[in-house]
N, C-alpha and C positions, 0 to 999 in steps of 0.2 A: 794631713798634707794636701788633700784635695782642695781646701780653701786657698792655700798659698798658690797652688797651681791655677785655680780658677781666677785668682786676682792677676796672676802673671798673664794668662791667656787673654783676659779682658784688656790688659794694658797693651797687648800686641795685636789686638783684633783689627786695627786700622793699617797694619802693614800690608801692602799689596802682595798678592801671591806672585812668587817668582820661582821658576823652575831652573835649577842649576844645571850646567852641563855635566853629565855623568863622567866621573873619573878625573875631574879637573883639580879641585882642591886648592886653587891658587889663593883663595881668601881665608883658608882654614889654618891660620897661624895661632899663636898664643894670644888670647884675649882676656880682658877682664870680665869676671862674672860677679854679679851681686850675690848677697846672702840668699835672697829669694831664689835666684837661678841655681845656686849651689845646692840648696835644699831639695829642689825639685829633681835635679839630675842625680843627686845622691840617692834619693828615694826610688827613682826610676831604676838605677843600677842595682839597688838592693832587691827590688821587686823581681828583677830578671836574673838574680843570682850572679851579678857581675860586681867587679871591684873598681874603685876609683883608679884612674890613671893620671899620671903627671908628665908634663914635658920636662926635659932636662935643661933646656936653654930657651931664652926668649925668642930665638929665631927658628925654633922647631916647628914642625907641623902640629896641628891639634892631635893629641894622643887618641882621640876618639874617631879618628879616620882609620878605616881598615886598609888592607893592602891594595885594594882597588880604588882608594880615595873616596870611599862612600862613608857618610856620617852614620856612626853606629848609635847616636843619641838624637837623631833627627827629630823625633817626636817631641823631645823636650829641649831642643837646642836653645841656647841663649838668645836674647833679643838682638845682640850685635850680629849674630849669624843670620837672623831673619831679615835684618836690614841690608846686608850686602846685596848689591845689584839693584836695589830700589831707591838708593840715595845717590845723587849725581856724583858726589865726592867719593863714593864707594862703588863705582861702576864695575860691572862684570865685563871682562874683556871679550866675552863670547856672545852675550845676549843683552837685549834691551827689555826693560819691563814695559808693560802697557802704560804705566804711570810712575812718575817719580815722586817720592816724598820730599818735602823741603827739609833743609838742615834743621830748622826750628822744630818741625814735627818729629824728626828722628831723635833730636835731643830731648824733647818732651817725653817720648817713649822710653828712652834710656833712663831718664830721671825717674819716671814712674816705676820702672823695674828695679830701681836702686843702684844702677850702674854708675851714676855720676855723683853719688854720695861717697866721698873718699873714705869714710869709715866702714863702708860695706862692700868694697870691691876686693876681689880675690883673683889674682892672675892664676891661670891654670898651671903655671910653673911652680914647682916646689922642690926643696931639698929637705932632707929628713927633719932638721930642726924647725924649718918653716911650717911644715905640716902640723906639728904639735903646737906651734905658737898661734896659728889661726890666720895667717895670710900676710903677705908683704907685697910691696910694689917693687918690681925689678928696676934697676937703674937704666937698663937699656930698653927704651920704649919705642924704638923705630917701627916695629911691626905691630905694636899694640895700640897705637893711636886710634881713636874712634872716629872723630870728625875733625877737620882742621880747627885748631884752637881749643879743642876739648881734651881734658885729661893731660894737658901740657902745662908744666909748671916752670 
């Protein structure tokens, strides 16, 4: 698994550092994860004796936020989570980054991480039969969109 994680981290290395406002969670909704991200998060959870969690609806908060809205998988958070606040179209309402990434650069990072390959994306929302079948795309994408024009069919 370390090689998958190394590839992922290499793909994300050009994302500027951004420190979220503690206790906010405004951008922490249901998002698409690639197979690569899913494997990394699953391995992380297993290493720490934790189980996977799933949102019940597309407008839920991320199930990996704790009661204080702190990310419990921050160390291995998906690329989309790392991009929030550093892409103009995904601005943080509380803080500005030192530098913004262009849409093209953000899209390139998401592509490199497998998020924009429709055969490899997994929304964190699941119902029992979806878990066993390996991933579906929910019909309601209002909160799931990545960048304007991306993932919209």
